[in-house]
PDB file of N, CA, C and O in Angstrom:
ATOM      1  N   MET A   1       0.844  -1.188   0.000  1.00  0.00           N
ATOM      2  CA  MET A   1       0.000   0.000   0.000  1.00  0.00           C
ATOM      3  C   MET A   1       0.885   1.246   0.000  1.00  0.00           C
ATOM      4  O   MET A   1       1.935   1.293   0.641  1.00  0.00           O
ATOM      5  N   TYR A   2       0.429   2.238  -0.732  1.00  0.00           N
ATOM      6  CA  TYR A   2       1.119   3.521  -0.792  1.00  0.00           C
ATOM      7  C   TYR A   2       0.216   4.598  -0.216  1.00  0.00           C
ATOM      8  O   TYR A   2      -0.975   4.634  -0.527  1.00  0.00           O
ATOM      9  N   GLU A   3       0.760   5.477   0.617  1.00  0.00           N
ATOM     10  CA  GLU A   3       0.005   6.639   1.073  1.00  0.00           C
ATOM     11  C   GLU A   3       0.326   7.775   0.109  1.00  0.00           C
ATOM     12  O   GLU A   3       1.489   8.135  -0.076  1.00  0.00           O
ATOM     13  N   TYR A   4      -0.722   8.339  -0.507  1.00  0.00           N
ATOM     14  CA  TYR A   4      -0.544   9.377  -1.518  1.00  0.00           C
ATOM     15  C   TYR A   4      -1.226  10.655  -1.032  1.00  0.00           C
ATOM     16  O   TYR A   4      -2.398  10.632  -0.657  1.00  0.00           O
ATOM     17  N   PHE A   5      -0.494  11.764  -1.038  1.00  0.00           N
ATOM     18  CA  PHE A   5      -1.012  13.056  -0.586  1.00  0.00           C
ATOM     19  C   PHE A   5      -1.372  13.913  -1.795  1.00  0.00           C
ATOM     20  O   PHE A   5      -0.638  13.950  -2.783  1.00  0.00           O
ATOM     21  N   PHE A   6      -2.506  14.600  -1.705  1.00  0.00           N
ATOM     22  CA  PHE A   6      -2.963  15.473  -2.781  1.00  0.00           C
ATOM     23  C   PHE A   6      -3.960  16.484  -2.230  1.00  0.00           C
ATOM     24  O   PHE A   6      -4.388  16.380  -1.081  1.00  0.00           O
ATOM     25  N   GLN A   7      -4.326  17.456  -3.047  1.00  0.00           N
ATOM     26  CA  GLN A   7      -5.292  18.478  -2.641  1.00  0.00           C
ATOM     27  C   GLN A   7      -6.696  18.053  -3.039  1.00  0.00           C
ATOM     28  O   GLN A   7      -6.929  17.625  -4.170  1.00  0.00           O
ATOM     29  N   CYS A   8      -7.634  18.175  -2.098  1.00  0.00           N
ATOM     30  CA  CYS A   8      -9.030  17.885  -2.391  1.00  0.00           C
ATOM     31  C   CYS A   8      -9.524  18.892  -3.433  1.00  0.00           C
ATOM     32  O   CYS A   8      -9.287  20.091  -3.283  1.00  0.00           O
ATOM     33  N   PRO A   9     -10.210  18.425  -4.493  1.00  0.00           N
ATOM     34  CA  PRO A   9     -10.717  19.345  -5.508  1.00  0.00           C
ATOM     35  C   PRO A   9     -11.932  20.157  -5.044  1.00  0.00           C
ATOM     36  O   PRO A   9     -12.403  21.033  -5.769  1.00  0.00           O
ATOM     37  N   HIS A  10     -12.436  19.871  -3.849  1.00  0.00           N
ATOM     38  CA  HIS A  10     -13.571  20.616  -3.299  1.00  0.00           C
ATOM     39  C   HIS A  10     -13.112  21.695  -2.313  1.00  0.00           C
ATOM     40  O   HIS A  10     -13.411  22.876  -2.490  1.00  0.00           O
ATOM     41  N   CYS A  11     -12.384  21.277  -1.273  1.00  0.00           N
ATOM     42  CA  CYS A  11     -12.030  22.203  -0.189  1.00  0.00           C
ATOM     43  C   CYS A  11     -10.572  22.664  -0.251  1.00  0.00           C
ATOM     44  O   CYS A  11     -10.175  23.555   0.500  1.00  0.00           O
ATOM     45  N   TRP A  12      -9.775  22.070  -1.132  1.00  0.00           N
ATOM     46  CA  TRP A  12      -8.364  22.425  -1.358  1.00  0.00           C
ATOM     47  C   TRP A  12      -7.436  22.084  -0.188  1.00  0.00           C
ATOM     48  O   TRP A  12      -6.279  22.505  -0.175  1.00  0.00           O
ATOM     49  N   GLU A  13      -7.928  21.335   0.781  1.00  0.00           N
ATOM     50  CA  GLU A  13      -7.078  20.869   1.880  1.00  0.00           C
ATOM     51  C   GLU A  13      -6.231  19.693   1.400  1.00  0.00           C
ATOM     52  O   GLU A  13      -6.659  18.920   0.543  1.00  0.00           O
ATOM     53  N   GLU A  14      -5.017  19.564   1.961  1.00  0.00           N
ATOM     54  CA  GLU A  14      -4.200  18.407   1.634  1.00  0.00           C
ATOM     55  C   GLU A  14      -4.737  17.197   2.394  1.00  0.00           C
ATOM     56  O   GLU A  14      -4.905  17.243   3.613  1.00  0.00           O
ATOM     57  N   ILE A  15      -5.000  16.125   1.669  1.00  0.00           N
ATOM     58  CA  ILE A  15      -5.484  14.882   2.270  1.00  0.00           C
ATOM     59  C   ILE A  15      -4.629  13.745   1.733  1.00  0.00           C
ATOM     60  O   ILE A  15      -3.814  13.942   0.832  1.00  0.00           O
ATOM     61  N   SER A  16      -4.819  12.567   2.286  1.00  0.00           N
ATOM     62  CA  SER A  16      -4.087  11.399   1.793  1.00  0.00           C
ATOM     63  C   SER A  16      -5.051  10.236   1.610  1.00  0.00           C
ATOM     64  O   SER A  16      -6.102  10.161   2.247  1.00  0.00           O
ATOM     65  N   MET A  17      -4.660   9.337   0.721  1.00  0.00           N
ATOM     66  CA  MET A  17      -5.402   8.094   0.501  1.00  0.00           C
ATOM     67  C   MET A  17      -4.389   6.962   0.418  1.00  0.00           C
ATOM     68  O   MET A  17      -3.263   7.147  -0.043  1.00  0.00           O
ATOM     69  N   LEU A  18      -4.809   5.792   0.872  1.00  0.00           N
ATOM     70  CA  LEU A  18      -3.990   4.602   0.708  1.00  0.00           C
ATOM     71  C   LEU A  18      -4.326   3.974  -0.635  1.00  0.00           C
ATOM     72  O   LEU A  18      -5.490   3.701  -0.928  1.00  0.00           O
ATOM     73  N   LEU A  19      -3.303   3.748  -1.448  1.00  0.00           N
ATOM     74  CA  LEU A  19      -3.488   3.182  -2.779  1.00  0.00           C
ATOM     75  C   LEU A  19      -2.907   1.785  -2.821  1.00  0.00           C
ATOM     76  O   LEU A  19      -1.800   1.545  -2.340  1.00  0.00           O
ATOM     77  N   ASP A  20      -3.661   0.863  -3.398  1.00  0.00           N
ATOM     78  CA  ASP A  20      -3.242  -0.525  -3.531  1.00  0.00           C
ATOM     79  C   ASP A  20      -2.653  -0.725  -4.930  1.00  0.00           C
ATOM     80  O   ASP A  20      -3.380  -0.595  -5.915  1.00  0.00           O
ATOM     81  N   PRO A  21      -1.354  -1.037  -5.046  1.00  0.00           N
ATOM     82  CA  PRO A  21      -0.729  -1.184  -6.361  1.00  0.00           C
ATOM     83  C   PRO A  21      -1.250  -2.355  -7.189  1.00  0.00           C
ATOM     84  O   PRO A  21      -0.943  -2.448  -8.377  1.00  0.00           O
ATOM     85  N   SER A  22      -2.025  -3.242  -6.589  1.00  0.00           N
ATOM     86  CA  SER A  22      -2.586  -4.362  -7.350  1.00  0.00           C
ATOM     87  C   SER A  22      -3.895  -3.978  -8.035  1.00  0.00           C
ATOM     88  O   SER A  22      -4.486  -4.792  -8.745  1.00  0.00           O
ATOM     89  N   VAL A  23      -4.351  -2.743  -7.825  1.00  0.00           N
ATOM     90  CA  VAL A  23      -5.626  -2.292  -8.378  1.00  0.00           C
ATOM     91  C   VAL A  23      -5.409  -1.096  -9.303  1.00  0.00           C
ATOM     92  O   VAL A  23      -4.956  -0.039  -8.863  1.00  0.00           O
ATOM     93  N   ASN A  24      -5.733  -1.265 -10.575  1.00  0.00           N
ATOM     94  CA  ASN A  24      -5.737  -0.180 -11.557  1.00  0.00           C
ATOM     95  C   ASN A  24      -7.190   0.099 -11.884  1.00  0.00           C
ATOM     96  O   ASN A  24      -7.825  -0.652 -12.625  1.00  0.00           O
ATOM     97  N   THR A  25      -7.710   1.171 -11.336  1.00  0.00           N
ATOM     98  CA  THR A  25      -9.141   1.399 -11.498  1.00  0.00           C
ATOM     99  C   THR A  25      -9.502   2.843 -11.231  1.00  0.00           C
ATOM    100  O   THR A  25      -8.647   3.689 -10.969  1.00  0.00           O
ATOM    101  N   SER A  26     -10.779   3.090 -11.304  1.00  0.00           N
ATOM    102  CA  SER A  26     -11.356   4.381 -10.956  1.00  0.00           C
ATOM    103  C   SER A  26     -12.444   4.111  -9.920  1.00  0.00           C
ATOM    104  O   SER A  26     -13.213   3.159 -10.056  1.00  0.00           O
ATOM    105  N   TYR A  27     -12.507   4.935  -8.903  1.00  0.00           N
ATOM    106  CA  TYR A  27     -13.502   4.733  -7.847  1.00  0.00           C
ATOM    107  C   TYR A  27     -13.814   6.065  -7.185  1.00  0.00           C
ATOM    108  O   TYR A  27     -13.137   7.063  -7.434  1.00  0.00           O
ATOM    109  N   VAL A  28     -14.842   6.079  -6.341  1.00  0.00           N
ATOM    110  CA  VAL A  28     -15.260   7.284  -5.629  1.00  0.00           C
ATOM    111  C   VAL A  28     -14.947   7.103  -4.154  1.00  0.00           C
ATOM    112  O   VAL A  28     -15.266   6.077  -3.554  1.00  0.00           O
ATOM    113  N   GLU A  29     -14.311   8.131  -3.576  1.00  0.00           N
ATOM    114  CA  GLU A  29     -14.018   8.138  -2.141  1.00  0.00           C
ATOM    115  C   GLU A  29     -14.293   9.540  -1.615  1.00  0.00           C
ATOM    116  O   GLU A  29     -14.029  10.529  -2.300  1.00  0.00           O
ATOM    117  N   ASP A  30     -14.822   9.624  -0.406  1.00  0.00           N
ATOM    118  CA  ASP A  30     -15.140  10.925   0.182  1.00  0.00           C
ATOM    119  C   ASP A  30     -13.894  11.570   0.788  1.00  0.00           C
ATOM    120  O   ASP A  30     -13.028  10.885   1.333  1.00  0.00           O
ATOM    121  N   CYS A  31     -13.818  12.896   0.683  1.00  0.00           N
ATOM    122  CA  CYS A  31     -12.743  13.655   1.313  1.00  0.00           C
ATOM    123  C   CYS A  31     -12.854  13.501   2.825  1.00  0.00           C
ATOM    124  O   CYS A  31     -13.949  13.572   3.382  1.00  0.00           O
ATOM    125  N   GLU A  32     -11.724  13.290   3.483  1.00  0.00           N
ATOM    126  CA  GLU A  32     -11.724  13.118   4.941  1.00  0.00           C
ATOM    127  C   GLU A  32     -11.934  14.437   5.683  1.00  0.00           C
ATOM    128  O   GLU A  32     -12.171  14.434   6.891  1.00  0.00           O
ATOM    129  N   VAL A  33     -11.851  15.562   4.973  1.00  0.00           N
ATOM    130  CA  VAL A  33     -12.034  16.876   5.599  1.00  0.00           C
ATOM    131  C   VAL A  33     -13.447  17.407   5.366  1.00  0.00           C
ATOM    132  O   VAL A  33     -14.162  17.718   6.319  1.00  0.00           O
ATOM    133  N   CYS A  34     -13.849  17.511   4.087  1.00  0.00           N
ATOM    134  CA  CYS A  34     -15.151  18.133   3.773  1.00  0.00           C
ATOM    135  C   CYS A  34     -16.249  17.126   3.439  1.00  0.00           C
ATOM    136  O   CYS A  34     -17.411  17.507   3.294  1.00  0.00           O
ATOM    137  N   CYS A  35     -15.898  15.856   3.318  1.00  0.00           N
ATOM    138  CA  CYS A  35     -16.836  14.751   3.068  1.00  0.00           C
ATOM    139  C   CYS A  35     -17.481  14.768   1.677  1.00  0.00           C
ATOM    140  O   CYS A  35     -18.426  14.016   1.439  1.00  0.00           O
ATOM    141  N   ASN A  36     -17.003  15.596   0.764  1.00  0.00           N
ATOM    142  CA  ASN A  36     -17.522  15.593  -0.596  1.00  0.00           C
ATOM    143  C   ASN A  36     -16.890  14.446  -1.386  1.00  0.00           C
ATOM    144  O   ASN A  36     -15.751  14.063  -1.119  1.00  0.00           O
ATOM    145  N   PRO A  37     -17.631  13.893  -2.366  1.00  0.00           N
ATOM    146  CA  PRO A  37     -17.107  12.763  -3.137  1.00  0.00           C
ATOM    147  C   PRO A  37     -16.039  13.191  -4.139  1.00  0.00           C
ATOM    148  O   PRO A  37     -16.137  14.246  -4.766  1.00  0.00           O
ATOM    149  N   ILE A  38     -15.015  12.347  -4.275  1.00  0.00           N
ATOM    150  CA  ILE A  38     -13.912  12.575  -5.200  1.00  0.00           C
ATOM    151  C   ILE A  38     -13.804  11.357  -6.111  1.00  0.00           C
ATOM    152  O   ILE A  38     -13.740  10.222  -5.639  1.00  0.00           O
ATOM    153  N   GLN A  39     -13.784  11.602  -7.417  1.00  0.00           N
ATOM    154  CA  GLN A  39     -13.537  10.527  -8.393  1.00  0.00           C
ATOM    155  C   GLN A  39     -12.026  10.351  -8.495  1.00  0.00           C
ATOM    156  O   GLN A  39     -11.318  11.254  -8.942  1.00  0.00           O
ATOM    157  N   VAL A  40     -11.544   9.202  -8.085  1.00  0.00           N
ATOM    158  CA  VAL A  40     -10.110   8.909  -8.069  1.00  0.00           C
ATOM    159  C   VAL A  40      -9.806   7.895  -9.164  1.00  0.00           C
ATOM    160  O   VAL A  40     -10.480   6.871  -9.272  1.00  0.00           O
ATOM    161  N   SER A  41      -8.790   8.180  -9.974  1.00  0.00           N
ATOM    162  CA  SER A  41      -8.326   7.252 -11.009  1.00  0.00           C
ATOM    163  C   SER A  41      -6.843   7.011 -10.789  1.00  0.00           C
ATOM    164  O   SER A  41      -6.057   7.953 -10.690  1.00  0.00           O
ATOM    165  N   VAL A  42      -6.467   5.736 -10.712  1.00  0.00           N
ATOM    166  CA  VAL A  42      -5.062   5.387 -10.489  1.00  0.00           C
ATOM    167  C   VAL A  42      -4.614   4.358 -11.515  1.00  0.00           C
ATOM    168  O   VAL A  42      -5.407   3.552 -12.002  1.00  0.00           O
ATOM    169  N   ALA A  43      -3.333   4.402 -11.830  1.00  0.00           N
ATOM    170  CA  ALA A  43      -2.733   3.396 -12.706  1.00  0.00           C
ATOM    171  C   ALA A  43      -1.352   3.048 -12.167  1.00  0.00           C
ATOM    172  O   ALA A  43      -0.526   3.926 -11.912  1.00  0.00           O
ATOM    173  N   PHE A  44      -1.121   1.763 -12.000  1.00  0.00           N
ATOM    174  CA  PHE A  44       0.170   1.246 -11.549  1.00  0.00           C
ATOM    175  C   PHE A  44       0.767   0.381 -12.650  1.00  0.00           C
ATOM    176  O   PHE A  44       0.048  -0.280 -13.399  1.00  0.00           O
ATOM    177  N   GLU A  45       2.081   0.396 -12.734  1.00  0.00           N
ATOM    178  CA  GLU A  45       2.786  -0.493 -13.647  1.00  0.00           C
ATOM    179  C   GLU A  45       3.967  -1.077 -12.903  1.00  0.00           C
ATOM    180  O   GLU A  45       4.824  -0.341 -12.413  1.00  0.00           O
ATOM    181  N   GLU A  46       4.016  -2.387 -12.816  1.00  0.00           N
ATOM    182  CA  GLU A  46       5.062  -3.098 -12.087  1.00  0.00           C
ATOM    183  C   GLU A  46       5.193  -2.581 -10.651  1.00  0.00           C
ATOM    184  O   GLU A  46       6.299  -2.432 -10.131  1.00  0.00           O
ATOM    185  N   GLY A  47       4.048  -2.313 -10.024  1.00  0.00           N
ATOM    186  CA  GLY A  47       4.031  -1.883  -8.630  1.00  0.00           C
ATOM    187  C   GLY A  47       4.336  -0.425  -8.392  1.00  0.00           C
ATOM    188  O   GLY A  47       4.340   0.024  -7.246  1.00  0.00           O
ATOM    189  N   GLU A  48       4.596   0.338  -9.463  1.00  0.00           N
ATOM    190  CA  GLU A  48       4.912   1.763  -9.334  1.00  0.00           C
ATOM    191  C   GLU A  48       3.743   2.603  -9.842  1.00  0.00           C
ATOM    192  O   GLU A  48       3.152   2.301 -10.879  1.00  0.00           O
ATOM    193  N   LEU A  49       3.422   3.645  -9.109  1.00  0.00           N
ATOM    194  CA  LEU A  49       2.336   4.541  -9.500  1.00  0.00           C
ATOM    195  C   LEU A  49       2.723   5.295 -10.768  1.00  0.00           C
ATOM    196  O   LEU A  49       3.736   5.993 -10.797  1.00  0.00           O
ATOM    197  N   GLN A  50       1.917   5.151 -11.811  1.00  0.00           N
ATOM    198  CA  GLN A  50       2.165   5.822 -13.087  1.00  0.00           C
ATOM    199  C   GLN A  50       1.308   7.075 -13.244  1.00  0.00           C
ATOM    200  O   GLN A  50       1.752   8.074 -13.809  1.00  0.00           O
ATOM    201  N   SER A  51       0.072   7.010 -12.736  1.00  0.00           N
ATOM    202  CA  SER A  51      -0.788   8.191 -12.831  1.00  0.00           C
ATOM    203  C   SER A  51      -1.798   8.203 -11.687  1.00  0.00           C
ATOM    204  O   SER A  51      -2.235   7.161 -11.197  1.00  0.00           O
ATOM    205  N   PHE A  52      -2.149   9.412 -11.285  1.00  0.00           N
ATOM    206  CA  PHE A  52      -3.141   9.629 -10.229  1.00  0.00           C
ATOM    207  C   PHE A  52      -3.938  10.862 -10.618  1.00  0.00           C
ATOM    208  O   PHE A  52      -3.371  11.898 -10.965  1.00  0.00           O
ATOM    209  N   GLN A  53      -5.258  10.742 -10.557  1.00  0.00           N
ATOM    210  CA  GLN A  53      -6.110  11.881 -10.872  1.00  0.00           C
ATOM    211  C   GLN A  53      -7.260  11.897  -9.869  1.00  0.00           C
ATOM    212  O   GLN A  53      -7.878  10.869  -9.593  1.00  0.00           O
ATOM    213  N   ALA A  54      -7.532  13.083  -9.332  1.00  0.00           N
ATOM    214  CA  ALA A  54      -8.639  13.266  -8.390  1.00  0.00           C
ATOM    215  C   ALA A  54      -9.492  14.419  -8.900  1.00  0.00           C
ATOM    216  O   ALA A  54      -9.008  15.541  -9.054  1.00  0.00           O
ATOM    217  N   GLU A  55     -10.773  14.134  -9.163  1.00  0.00           N
ATOM    218  CA  GLU A  55     -11.681  15.135  -9.698  1.00  0.00           C
ATOM    219  C   GLU A  55     -12.918  15.249  -8.828  1.00  0.00           C
ATOM    220  O   GLU A  55     -13.364  14.270  -8.229  1.00  0.00           O
ATOM    221  N   SER A  56     -13.468  16.451  -8.763  1.00  0.00           N
ATOM    222  CA  SER A  56     -14.686  16.641  -8.006  1.00  0.00           C
ATOM    223  C   SER A  56     -15.861  16.024  -8.758  1.00  0.00           C
ATOM    224  O   SER A  56     -15.864  15.948  -9.987  1.00  0.00           O
ATOM    225  N   ILE A  57     -16.842  15.593  -8.004  1.00  0.00           N
ATOM    226  CA  ILE A  57     -18.091  15.078  -8.569  1.00  0.00           C
ATOM    227  C   ILE A  57     -19.159  16.088  -8.196  1.00  0.00           C
ATOM    228  O   ILE A  57     -19.405  16.342  -7.017  1.00  0.00           O
ATOM    229  N   GLU A  58     -19.785  16.655  -9.201  1.00  0.00           N
ATOM    230  CA  GLU A  58     -20.829  17.659  -8.947  1.00  0.00           C
ATOM    231  C   GLU A  58     -22.061  16.976  -8.375  1.00  0.00           C
ATOM    232  O   GLU A  58     -22.502  15.930  -8.852  1.00  0.00           O
ATOM    233  N   GLN A  59     -22.600  17.600  -7.337  1.00  0.00           N
ATOM    234  CA  GLN A  59     -23.788  17.032  -6.686  1.00  0.00           C
ATOM    235  C   GLN A  59     -25.020  17.810  -7.058  1.00  0.00           C
ATOM    236  O   GLN A  59     -26.117  17.481  -6.607  1.00  0.00           O
TER     237      GLN A  59
END
């Protein structure tokens, strides 16, 4: 597992998520600060993080 730090696209606070290198997918997770949903997309190659994207989901 990797801990990845980034800015929430809703509240702009720095937050972290645990990323599993065995999973290349897109999923929704709530911000730990403002509780708004974030669309997270990750891609790993040979256990190394290749891309990370976090986008707001309009409610």
